[in-house]
LOMI-428757 format. One record per residue: x, y, z of N, C-alpha, C, O in turn. Coordinates in pm, whole numbers, plus 50000, padded with zeros to 5 digits. Example, Ala and Ser with C-alpha at 12.3 -4.5 7.8 and 13.67 -1.06 7.14 Angstrom:
BEGIN
513194943150780512304955050780513204967050780514244966850846512854977550708513674989450714512905000350787513415011450804
// end
This chain:
BEGIN
690544195104880691024196105030690554181405063690714176905177689494154505275690264159505323690044166305404690944172305462688334168105651689194176605760688154186005830687084188605774688414190205927687604201105985688694213805962689734212605898688314224006014688864235306010690444233606029691304240105970690634223606122692094220906162692774211906022693984212605998692064205605958692654202005839691724206305724690884199005671691984218605695691234228205626691604226805482691024232605390692654218305467693234218805313692334221805209691824232705184692194212705158691554214505034690414224405022690204228204907689904227605086688674235105066689034248005071688214256505035690424252205119690944266405086692114268205047692724278405080692694258104963694094258404938694784269404875695774275204919694154271704767694674282004676694764296004752695854301804758693704301104807693444315404881692144313604958691484303604984691974327704989690524326905058689534327304922688304326604930690254328504800689514327204689688804313504674687714311304622689734303904736689514290104746689474287904853690254279004885688744293104954688564296605111687994283905158688234281905277687234273805094686414261705156687314256705255687074259005374688364249705218688904241305350690124234805305690294227505403691094232105227691794230405218691264229405126690334226305052693374237905189693904240305163693734232705153694434222705167692244234305107692024235305053692644237005001693664237704933692024237605035692104227604935692834232604960693904233405020692174236604906692704239304826694004226804859695064221704895692194229004784693394218504836693894220704820695114220104808692674226904808692604220704882693424222204945693564215505047694394202304758693974194104770693384185804741692834179804833693154180904606692154170104542692814159904588694014160904614691974146004609692704135704597692324123804539693064113904544691194123804481690974113304359690884099904418691174091004338690554095904543690644083204582689594081104643688874089904689689344066904651688284061804750688804058604887689924053404883688414059904980688974059005145688814043405167687724037905177689934037505173690004024905230689454025905368689044036805408689424012705464689064010405573689824019805669690964023505641689214023505778690044028205893690494015105964690074003705943691494019406058692014009206135690984007306260690324016706304690913993806313690163991906426690454001806567691604003006607689584007006620689724017506705690884009506824690813997606855691634016806864692724014306978693544004406925694424001907008693663997306819694563987106784695943991406787696184003406772696883982906805698343987506847699073984206700698703975806618700073991906692700853991706551701653982706564702463983406657701653971506472702413957406491703953961506473704773955206540704433972606377705643976006351706273980106487707473978006503705643984806570706013989606716706333978706819706983980806922705873968406786706013955406894707343949206873707493937906827708433958506915709613951906906710293945507000710283949807116711053933206961711443920607068712213931707156711873932007275713093939607121714303947507179714173963707163713583969707073714713968007250714853984807202715663988807093716743983107084715353998107000716104000706916716944010506939716834015307052717994016806849718814026806866717914038906875716774038006828718294049706928717394061906939717434069106781718494071006722716184072406730716264080006599715444094006658714624095006750715994104206570715464115706557715094119206416715974120606331713704120806386712964121606258712604134206253712164140706348712864139606102712654153406084711764154205948712074151205833710344160006009709394157805898709224174405847709334183805926708974175705716708774189805677707304189705619706844180005559706544202705644705174204305621705084217705568705914226305597703994220205481703574234705438702884239905531702314232205608702764253305547702274260005632702744267705762703944270205776701844271505853702474280905980702474268806070701644259706067703694269906165703794265406286702624265806380702204276706418702074254706420700494256406506701064260806633702254260606663699724266306728699964269806846700194257206933699624246506912701084259307030701304249807127701824237607054701364226407073702844240406968703774232206943704684224507020704904212407013705184233307094705994225407200705774218607296706554210107339704544221707351703704215207487703194201407415703264190507472702734203107294702034188207226703274179507198703324167407220704244187107149705494176807078706074171007211706364159107212706214176807298706794170007424706194157807474706794148107520704794159407458703874147307523703864135407408703834123307429703894140507309704024131207159705204124307161705184112007153706324131107172707544124307146707974116507275709054110807257707444114407402707614108207516706854094007479707274082607500705934096807433705174085907369705784074207260705694062007268706444082607152707124076807048708264071607086708664061607026709084077807202710294070907256709984058607304710714049007280708764057607385708564044207463708094034407352708394022607367707294038707224706974029007142707824023507056708024011407051708464033506970709314032306868710774038406853711384039706747711204041706983712534048207014712864058706916713994059906869711844066606884712124079406801711654091706863711034090406968711824101606824711374114706832711154121806704711894120706607709944130106709709664137706592709884153806604709374160706693710614158206514710664175906486710064179306335710404174006229709144188906354708484192406255708934205906204709054215206283709184207306077709684223106024708524226205928708274218705833707874236505951707024241905865707554253005797708334261105848707044253505656707454260805545706194267305493705214260805457706284282305492704984289705431704684282405302705554277105234703384282405273702974275805170703374283205039703464276704935703604296705041703984301704917705484298204877705834298604759706084295804948707584291404906707884275904912708974271204880706764268304957707094254404991707604244404894708514236604922706934244904765707364239404657708904240804627709704231704604709144254604631710664256604584711424253004698712514247504677711024255104823712094251004936712384236204955713444231804999711264228404915711594214204910712704208904807713624200904826712314216504683713344213704583714994213604626715914205504630714764228004656716094232404708716614225004812717824223604798716174219404917716574212605024716974198604967717954193105018716174191404849716524177904823717594180104749718554172504767717704189804657719074193004574720294193804670721334188704630720264198804773721374205104862721734189404950722704189705026721034177604937720844168405013720834171505166721524165705249720134179505186719624182805352719164170805430718484161805381719554171105551719534161205637717764162505688717504170105780716724155105625715584154705675714884141905643715514134405569713654137805685713634120605683712134120905579712014112305492711294129205596710284125305494709494140805521709814150005596708454139305433707724155405370706634149805324706494138005291705454162605321704404160205236704574163705073705564169605028703724160405011703674164404860702564159904794701944150504846702134165104678701054160104601701154163904470702034172004440700294158704372700434160704236699644175504208699634179904093699104181804299698734197304285699644205004360699374216404397700854198704387701864207204435702944204304323702734208904210704114196504348705164195104254705814177804261706924173004241704814173504289705044155804320705584152304165706554144804153704934157704048705794155003949707224157103914707864150103836707684168103982708754175403955709654165704071710784162004038709204162404184710014156504269710354141904221711414135904239709344138004161709624119904098710644121303985711444112203966710654135103891711404134003800712964137303816713874135403735713014142403936714304147004002715134136004116716164137604180714344126404108714854115704229714614120304347715424116104430713624128904398713464134504546712664124704628712234129104734712354110404593711534101504652712454089004679713224084904592712324082704809713104070804833712244059404787711154059104845712434050304703711894038104677711784029104796712754022904839710484028304852710134021804985709534008104942709104000605030709484004004796708763989704787709083978504840708253969404845710353977104890710723965904991710473967405144710523958605230710203980105156710233984705316708553985405370708123981205478707843991605269706193997805320705773986605403705623988205524705573974505340704553964405411705233958705532704543954905627706733957805536707313951605638707333961405779707273957105894707413972805745707623985405884706313992705876706204001805958705363991005800704093995505842703003986905799702093991705731703013974805831702013964605807700303970805816699453968705729700123977105917698713980105956698463991305842697403990705779699153998705822698744008705729698804003405577698094008805493699593993605545699653988105417698413980205401697773980205296698103973805500696663965405487695473973705479694533971705401695563983605568694613994405571694254001905435693084003405400695274006405364695404010205214694674000605128693724003405055695193989505144695103977005065696033976704958696363987004900696513964304926697593962104815697243964504673698123964604587695723966904639695563970304494695433987004527695753994304433695083992204628695224008504622696744013004607697124022204535697424006304674698794011404679699624006604540700604012904500699113994904476699503992704367699084004404248699794009104159697934006604275697264018904174697904031104185697704040104103698844032604306699384046004319700784045804309701424056104329701334034604279702654034104228703164041104112702374045104027704404042904102705124051004008706234044403917707314040603962705974043803825706774032403731706964019603824708104015403846705844013303880705994002303930706484001604041706543990804101707014015104102707664013304237706694018904326705634023004278706954019504468706334027604569707314038704626708164036304712707074050904570707884061504593707084073304733707554080004825706004071404693705144079104785703844072204866702984065504808703874074404980702564068005065701384073505004701344085804997700594068004966699174075404893698204077405044698074069105134697594091505034696854092605149695444096405094695144107405047694504083905108693234086605038692174096305097692284097705218691394101605050690554112005080689274112205012688884101104974688494122804985687374124204922688094121104757689244123404720686964115204681687324109604539687594120104464688604118904395686804133604451687064145304409686654154904476686154151404582686654168904453686204177704488685094187504426685564198504395683974186104405683024195004346683424208204377683694210104496683554220804279683754231404341682444241704346681464240504273682574250104428681404258504433681664271604552682824274504581680694277704604680774289304660680484290904789679304289904822681494293804888681314295605041680754310905067681364320805026679664311505132679344325805145678724329305283678304321005363678744339705295678144345705438676624345205395675984353705333676244333105446674784331905424673544341805495672424344205450674124346305613673334358805695673114369705592672014375105578674064372505526674084387105452673594382205319672974391005260673684370805253673084366205146671474365405160670704368205068671184362105257669624361505296668864377705303667734381605274669814383005345669674401105366669074405505215668064412205194669754401305141669554403504993668844396704906668804398404784668254388704972667424376804910668064368604805667554365704697669454364604858670074351704816670364340404886670594341005007670374330104825670924317704896671204305104810671474306404690671144294304863671644280804767670684278904631671034273604525669514283904658668474284304548668834292104439668564287904326669494304704457669784314204331671124316704361671344328704349672124310104397673544313304377673974298804321674544289804383673584299104201674154285304109675204289203996675774281403920675314299504000676324304703884677284314803912676994323503994678484314803851679154327703861678524338603874678494346003972677824339803735676834351703733676014354603846675954365903896675424345503884674614349704039675444355504138675094365504199676794348204162677614353904281677904369604232677934378604316678084371804118678584382404093677234393604093677444405504070676344390204111674954398004106674974400304253675014411804297674944390004331674664391704474675854402204533675564412504594677034398604508678224408504531678084422804511678364431804590677634423604398677424438404368676274445404431676394457404455675164439004459674104443704524674454444704692674044454204759675174434504745675594433804890676804445404908676704453005004677704446504836678784456004854678294470404871678794478904946677224471804788676694485904756675834491904903675704503404945675354478904956674754483605090675444479705217675004482805327676674471805196677484467605307678724473305305679614468605234678934485605394679964493405388681254487605494681014484705611682574486405436683374478905506683754463105456684764456405475682704460505398682834445005307683874444505212684344454205152684284430005200684844426405070684224415805002683524407605061684444415404878683664404504791684404391404807683964380704849685794394804758686774383804787688124387904834688554399204809688734379904893690044384404928691334372604902691154360404898692404378204888693354365504880694184363505019694124373205095694824354005057695624352705175697364349005123697714348305005698034347505210699324344905197699564330205121700684327005082698694323805108698724309605045698384309604904698534299604834697874321904855697704324304723698414322104608699154331504578698434311504525699334309404408698414310304263698954309004153697284312204274696414309204157695284301804169695384292804254694184302504110692954294604144691974292504014690754293304024692624289903900692004286003776691324271703796690354268403727691734265303870691444249903897690204250403933689444241503895689784259804005688504259804070687534268804018686454269604076687794276203911686824287703856686614285303692685604287003623687814281103659687814279003491686824268303416686354269403302686654258703500685884248003437684724242903488684354231403468684134250903554682724246603643682004240503532682024244903417681234228003580680534220803508680904214103389680144209003307682364214703386682794205903271683714196903340684514199903428683484185003286684294170603343685734174203306686074175603189686454175503394687954175603363688774168303435688474164803550690064164703369691004155603451692454161403406692664164503288693364162603500694664169103479695434157103472694994147203531696634156503401697344147003349699194152203408699924160203350699484145603517698974134703610697754141803681697564153903690696954131103731695864137503812696044145503927696844142604016695264156603928695374167304033696614176504015696844185604095697364173903912698604183503886698064197503799698074197303676697684207703864697254217603831698304226703728697984233103628699564224903783700454232303736701404228003626702404234303590700904214903572701274208003455700544208503339699424203303346700904213903223700044215003122699784201603071700704193403055698484198903042697994187802988696874180703075697024174203178695674183803005694364176803067693414174702966693514178802850692264166603025691504160202938690124165402970689754165703087689354169702872687894173002906686954164202864687164155802777685644166002938684444156702899684714140902897683854133202856686024136502944686244123202959686764117902811686624106002780687194124802747687494123002589689044123602600689574134002638689934110002561691524111302553692224120202475693234117002412691654133302476692534141602406693154151302486692454158402558694684152902480695244160902578695424175802520695844177802406695094184802601695074201002574695994205202676696344199702780696304215702625697284227402716696264237502768695824246702699695894234702908694804241602961695394256002955694454264002950696484261702952696514275402991696454280602826696494292802810696384275002746695904279002607694464279202565694134281902450693674276602651692304268802615691554280302651691974287502741690214283802575689484296502548688804295002723688544305702778688594284302789688164286302932689164293803023688814301203114690504291202989691424297803079691594312203062691764319603159691534317502912691384326702873690324337402913690554349402923689134331502933687954339202970687894338403139687374347303205688484326703197688814330503334689584341603365689154348903454690624344503310691564356203328690824367403313690894375803402690014369503204689164380203183688054383503305687944394803353687424374603339686494374303425687184378803580686584386203658688444373403605689174377103747689454392203728689214399203827689944398603613690184412703577689114420503597689244431203658687764415703542686644421703555686524426603698686404438303734686594413903786686104415503938687314424404022687084429604132688494425203961689434433204018688874448204004688624456404092688744449303862688264465403831686934468403881686614480203895686084458603911684974464003976685154465204120684224470304182686084461804177686154464204321685494452504393685014454404505685444439904332684744426504426685954420704480685794412504570687314423704438688254417304505689044428504583689254439504533689434425204701689974436304786691544436204750692224426204771692054447304698693164447304615694314443504705695124435104666694434450004842695504449404912695644435504953696724432305004694754427104940694754413504980695774406504911696124395804962696384410704793697254403704716698564399904781699254389904760698804412104882700264412204947699774406305112700464407605213698684400905106698394394305264699494383405290700064377105200699744381805435700624371305471699664363005568700184354405639698434364905573697394355505650697584342905591698064340105481697034333905702696954319205636695544316805608694784326405627695054306305567693874299205534693074299105667691994304805684693684292705746693084290205885692714301705941691554304205974693614308705953693514322006018692314332805960691604339706033692264332605834691254341305758689594334605786688554341005801689784320105787688754312705803688034312005946686854309005963688904315106039688254316906187688114328806226687664331506338688554339606118688584353806183688054363806080687664374606124688014362005972687784369505853686064373005843685334365505777685604383305905684114384305908683774395405782682644398505744684874399605736684684411005633684234405105488683324410505424684914393905444684704390805320683404381805303683044373505387682844383905204681304377205187681524361905117680634353405116682724360205064682614347805044683674345204937684214354404875683944331804919685034324704815684614312904738683664305704770685304311304645685244297704559686174287804599687364290504610685684275804623686894264404635685944250204654684814248304607686734241404734686274228104762684994227604821684654236304902684024215704780683054213004864683474210205035684494204005063682634215105129683314212105276683124197105311682364189205254683994194805420684304181805480684044181805625684594174005702683044192105667683024193505817683374203405878683344202806001683804215505812684294226405854683174237605884683184245705977682464236505810681374249105797680924251905963680804263106012680774242606015680134244506163681094250506248680814259106332682294245806224683354254706326683744268706276684284276806351683474271406154683644286306108682584294106159682904304706211681304290806154680244296506205680404299906338680104311006382680954289106419681174291806562682234302806585682004312206661683164301706531684224312406521684034326706500684554336306558682994325906382682994341106338681804348006400681724360206414680884339406436679674345406509680234349106682679524356606749681074345206723681914352906842682304365306797682234373906884682744369506676683424381306626682254390906579682044402706608681594382606502680254392006475679104383406498678934373006435678264388106595676914376406638675914378206504675614388106438675574364906494674554364006363675384357806271674674350206205676694357206229677194355706127677214339706089677384331406178677074336505974676664323605949677354320405800677604330205730677654308305754678224306605635677664291805597677234283105673677824291505440677044281905386677834278805233678444287605172677694266205191678524261505063677374257904950676474250204985677384262504831676614258104720677754252004610678794257804580677334240104560678234235104469677474242704300676314243804262678604245804247678254254204109678634242503980678844245803864678654231804020679094222203905677594219903827677694215703712676434222003872675364218103790674404202803869674934192203903673454205003877672364190603918672834180103834672884180003711673154171703909673504157503849674704154203762674964144303694675544168303791677104166403744677994154903832677964153203954678594149503757679474137903777680984141403722681304141403603681854144403831683144144503832683864131903774683494120303794684964136103698685754126603668686874121903767687674129203826686744107903773687774105003907688824093403853688394084203784690004094203882691004080703851691084073403956691774063203944690584075404059690454066904181691684067004258691774059104352692654074904231694004074804264694014087204369693084095304374695214087704454695354095304540695884109004478696264108804361695934119204541696524133204508697394139004593698024149504576697394131704687698354133904834699224123604868698754112204864700534125304903701504116104937702354121105079702604132705111702674110305143703914112205236705084104905164705174093305124705994115805161707254111805102708364111305180708594120305261709254099805164710324099505236711374100805155711524094905047712414111805229713534116505138714434105305109714504095505183715184106804994716114099504937717134094905033717504083305049717644108005113718694107405185718544103505338719494104305416717384099505373716754095405506717644087505546718004079105464718194087405658718994075305731718144066205820718664057405889716574069005818715904063805916714584059905833713534061405896714494055405705713334052805649712314041605712711084042705711713014031405763712104021505836711164029705957709954029505977712284037006026711504041606157710464052206100709474054606170710614058005989709554067905944708264060205935707204063205990708554048305848707174039705835706834034605975705654032206004707754033006056707004028206181706124039406244705074036606301706544050806234705724063806275704624065806234703694069706305704514062406065703394063406031702194054106036700994056806035702844042206043701934031006107701294035106226700064035206236701964037906305701344044406466700334054706433699234053606486700534063906357699564073706335698354066506282697244068306331698574058706184697434050406141696474043306229695274045906237697184032906303696794022706386696524024506538695864016606605697144036406589697224042806742696364051606758696694062606714695314050906808694344064206824695044073306898695074085006859695544070606987696244079807107697374088607047697454100707068698314080906962699284089206874698544095906795698804107906790697564091406720696944097406590696214110606658696324121106595695614110806760694804121006809695904131706861695654143506837696934129006923697964138406940698494145006841698604157306841698904136106734699684141406628698804151006537699354160206476697474148906529696594156606437695954168706522695934180206477695434165206648694724174006719695274179106847694594187906900696374175206908697034179307010696604171807154696414159707160696504179007249696274173707398694804171507427694154182007430694214161807447692904163107467692354171107627692894169307737691444177707606691074185507723691694201007691691084211507709693064199407639693474214707606693464219207466693254231207448693654211707368693694214507232692264212007166691694220407097691664197407200690384196007153689734186207262690404181807356688384183107242687554175407343687044165107254686214169107171687434149707253686914141307196685504138207215685114135507329684474138207092683274133207099683054118907044682744117306926683214109607121682874096507045684144092806977685124100006997684234083606908685424078906848685924088506710687094089506675685054093406658685464099006526684704116506516684364121606409684574122506637684294137906621684994145106734685384139106834685124156806718685794163906815685064176206823684154178706744685444184806924684654199806949686074205707024686864198507085686194218807008687284227007081686924231107224685744232807250687784232507311687484235707435686944248407442687014255607342686294253107565685504266107571686464277007573687444276707648686164288007483686814296107423688094295207324688844304407290688124282807291688954282807202688654281007042687504277707013689514282806944689204276006818690354272706745691404274006807690424267606591691664264306554692944272706564694094268206571692544287006565693594295906592694444297806693695484304406694693774289506807694264288406923694934276506982695514276607091694814266206903695074252406945696054246006856696404251806754696554233706890697364227006798696754223006701695524223306710697314218606588696654210306474697434206606351698204215406312697404196706288698024190106186696974184606093695984178306130697294187505975696394183305875696184167105821697094162405752695254160705844695154148705827695664144405677696324134005665695384151405580695564147405438697034147705411697264146405291697954149005477699244146505479700074136505545701284135005533699144129005627699794116005679698844104905665699274093805634697364107205688696684095605706695444095805639695014106805606694724084705611693454085105541692404093405589692494096305708691414098105526690254107305580689514098705674688844103605765689614085205654688664075505746689354078805888688634077205987690354082105904691054081606028690774096806099691074099106216690204105906015690224119906096689004121406164687974116406119689024127406261687644130506333687004144706264687664154306224685524143306261684974154606224684354165406331684024162106445684294174506296683744185806394682184182906436681264181606356682104182306574680914178606621680094190006604678964188906651680424202006539679564212506484679184210406350678494219006295679504200906292679074200806147677314201706117676384195906173677344211406006676244214505976675484206005867676194199605790674144205205853673734197905754674284198205604674114188405533674824207205567675544210305446676874200705475677274192805389677374201905577678544193505588678594180305558679264173705479677504177105661676984161305635676704155005482677164145005427675814164905438675524163205280677014159205178677274149405108677814172205211678774167805118679994155605159680764149705084679854154805280680754142005346680274130405280681024121505239678724130205266678274117505227678464117905049678754108204980678314126405019678564128204871679684125804822679724118804720681034131404885682294128204849682784116604876683814113404818682194107604969682554094205001682074084504914682624073504906680974087904841680194078104735680674077804595680394086504513681534066004566682054064004415680624067004307680724071904194679594063604358678424065504245678214081504214677444086404131678884086604281678544102404222679604107704137679634119404100680564098204103681984101304001681814092003875681234081103878682224095703799682414089403675684024083903647684884092703641684414070803630685414064903611685984071903505685244076203417687354074003501688204081403373688354072003270688584060103293688244076003171688814068003033690114064603036690464056102954690974069103115692194067203100692874062603262694014064503302691684056003335692064051003473693194040803476693134030703406694044043003543695044030903578696244036803476697304030503467696054048003406697164050703338698304059903446697964067103539699654057003400700594064403471701374070603353701644064303251701704083503376702544091703298703974089203319704424089503434704644087103228706124083303255706884097503198706764101003080707624104903292708264118203232709474116203167709814125503094710254106203174711414104703146711974110203007713114114302986711014109402925711284118002808711424130802777711944135902678710824136602885710474151902881710924157703010710554169103038711654151303090712134154403236712494169803229711954178203302713504172803131713994186803130712954194603090712764203903168711984194402971710854201902979710094203603092709854214803136709724194303137709124197403267709424205703378708684213403440710754202803395711394212403493711344229203455711214239003528711494228003328711434244603271710134250203247709884262203253709364241703223707654244603207707204247203357706654258003378707354239203457707054241503592707614256303650706854263303716708804260203627709144270903659708444286003593708334297103645708104281903479707534292803395706084293403463705554303903501705564281703472704124282103543704074290503678703234299003705705034286803747704914289203884705344307003883704884314903966706084310203798706364323803810704984334503745704724345803784704444328603662703274335903597701894334403649701174344403655701424321903690699994320503752699724329803846698724335903809700094333603943699644343804056699254355504000698144360704015700394360903919700074374903851699014378303779698354388703782698844364503683698014364103584696514362603664695624371103657696434352303725695284347403780694494357903881693264358103882695174365503953694774376304042693834384403982692854388204046693994387303875693084399603810693834413003798693384422403732694894413303860695364427503892695914434503773696414445303802695964431403653696734437403526695554445103460694364442203477695994454403388695094463903294695064454503185695714444103189694254458403076693584449502952695064447402886695424436002854695974459202864697214458002792698364451002857699344446002801698044451402995699104444803072698564428903069699404420703032697594425303096696984411403084697184405502964697634394102972696944411102823697274405502698698894404802691699434395002640699494413502735700934410402726701464403602810702434397802761701294400902935701744392603020701224377402966702034368302946699954376102949699444362602897700334358302751700764346802735700494366602672701374362402557702724357702565703244349102495703364366202685704764364702718704664351202794705544343002765703824347902879703414335602955703524322602845704344313502863702534323002721702614313502643703854311402585704374300302584704374321402535705584324002468706774315302551707374306002498706954318502653707864310702752707614296902752708524289002726706334292702782705964276202804706294272302664706854261402656706094278402554706374270702395708184268802408708784258502378708694278902450710254278302436710684269502563711854265502569709994267002641710314259602762709974242402723710414233302793709314240602626709004227202563707514221802602707234210102628706814230602601705474228002653704744217202545704044207502575705144222102404704464213702306704874199202295704074190202268706204197302317706684184802351705944178502465705474167502435705724182502582705094178002688703914171802640703724159702651703014180702581701584176502539701604164202433700904154002425702624169002360702674156602268702824141802329702204131902293703794142602428704414129502484703434125502575703464113402601702404133602643701474128402714700314118702629699774108202662700194126202520699214121902413699704109902378699014100202411700754107802317701364096102278701204081402382700854069902356701534086402476701444075302605700164071002636700014059302672698804082102625697684076702633697164069802534696424060402562697414072402417697094065402287697684051502301697014041402285699044051402332699604036602353698914029502475698694017502456698574034102586697554028602683696324022302649695904011402687695824030602573694274027102524694164018302447693124011802446695314015202350695454003402249695643989202328695343978302278696113990802439696283977002521694993973802566694803963602633
// end
């Protein structure tokens, strides 16, 4: 996940099962990148200093998620300023998370008229690139977004090129996201649990079993409308892992323990054990069964769900305090905390590359103006605050240069908000003034390269050209099976049959050829 609860990505991306925050992650969410410097406060965007007025441009952006509150009011103010600065207006179309990836591919295939959109390796960025769904902006980026280009640094931009070209603008955020347990600490304390004895999945299961026996009307875990699966946050705790491409959880092919041996994670023992674990939790009543059909959003649940005892997901980036403030208004005394389950001294593997990108559509008629807008969001604090947080005094209250709080009586569900990790570096985002000590601890942890180990294949870029067709077919199979398998909702016979069917379809779609091609390219890269 990369944000306050307004930018809750990564921590909660997949589900309330990955409820941390971004969406969450979930991502989040993972980014896998260092955070280049933020712009000077109040600096003007060079690209907006035009000698004469430009022709009016109407820019259309597509983002995943629900349309935020007060959208019309905020966009009216924002667009008046954009018209003055770059003679452009912005219209944002929001698509529900559960259909976002598919809808983006449909829109690209149809040549639909839109200008830019969010994507990431953990979404379907590899498929987008393979299908020619991103505009080559190599010759445009520095010219029309000079502040953003300089802030990211040429080295960082080069690191995130695809086949030597710039197709997506990388959005730097936390280096990687240690996984752990977000939990109702007030209830945990009641049953003798806390950060010191909630360090493993077994500890969590023990806590939930005891708490649910004594807490009527509670749920151990629940899903939300954004849930598509969550193996990436549960199957490999305490094991160094790296996806190829980085953060692409849906693409078969990953490395374990920083060894350059590509495996199909969906055939691994860890994945099989994870499926059995989720099935056991489902059968034991630790997972709220009806939630599998929920249409709620991560943000809504994070601010209003006082029934659920916890979730697995990304480490927090400042949103714990906001959750406590929101939940305690509904249930006085409600508190939440987070504990990492990676183990003491554990270092995650990082390629120090981005996981999230702002992508310009290949059919955009205004790529230059899109870059000018992104430059403004990066370099102009007033524009950035409007785009991310809304109208000051109505949607948020600025606390210094880099913090915010909500107006009295409001929370993230009642105000405007966009996610920073879809458009601008983490260094640009405000942190909640309510941030807890745990928030601050993990913000510091996530920002320090010393807490991460450099990947053995750092700098490697997978070229999908030889297996484009197989990637497309495999992607469809993964999307079809992950949610039903990973939810835990199948009986023993159903799970075994469904899993075998999943693997058989992956084989038929060409997964072994993809794994072999990834291994071949890594071997060649390491020889150099």
